[in-house]
N, C-alpha and C positions, 0 to 999 in steps of 0.2 A: 512426499512433502517437499516444499520448496519455500525459499524466501527470495529476495531480489538478486541474490548471488549464487545460491547453491540449491542442488536437488539431492535429497537423501533417498536412496533405494533401500528400504529396510530389509528386503529379501536378500540383498547381497552383504549386509552387515554381519560380521563375525564376532562382534562385541569385544574387540581387542582394546578399545577405548583410546587408541593412540591419537585419534582425531580430537577427542575431548581434551587430552593433555596438551595438544599443540595449540589450542585456541586460547589466546590471551584475553579475549573479550567475553569468555564464558557463554558463547552462543549455543554450544551443544550440551546435551545432558544424556542421561541413560534411561532406558526402560530396562529394568534389571530384575525381572520376575523369574522364578525358577525355570520355566520352559518358554520364556518369551524375552529375549534379550536383543536390543539393538539401540543404536544412537537415535536421538531425537533433537528437535530444536527446543532448547530451554528458554533462550532469549534471542529470537531471530532478529529483532530490531537492532541488536548490538553489532551485527555483522558489518564489516567494512570492506569485504571482498578481497581479503589478502590471500585466500585460497590455500592457506597452510594446512588446513584439515584435509583438503582434497589431495595435496601432495603426500600426506601421511597415510592415506587410505590405500593399502595395497590390494584391496578387494574390489575397488571401483564403486563402492557404495555411496560415495560423495563425489558429485561432478558439478561443473559450472552450469548454472542455469542460463538459458537463453530463450527469449520469447520467439515464437515462430515469426519469421520474416525479418528478425534482427540478424545482423552479421557481426 
């Protein structure tokens, strides 16, 4: 999953929810089923590219998005 700023790798997400708590724009939300838990985009258009959620994620589940060919 990605928006203009971020990529979420749900396989790496450990559902600690620190990224959600760090986002002041409410971009991220939860998939919180008993055997299926990970972060998701709740409001991707709210993202301003502050990357605070990426900084909070110690598992590398959220990284900066870059289009191929961009530097």
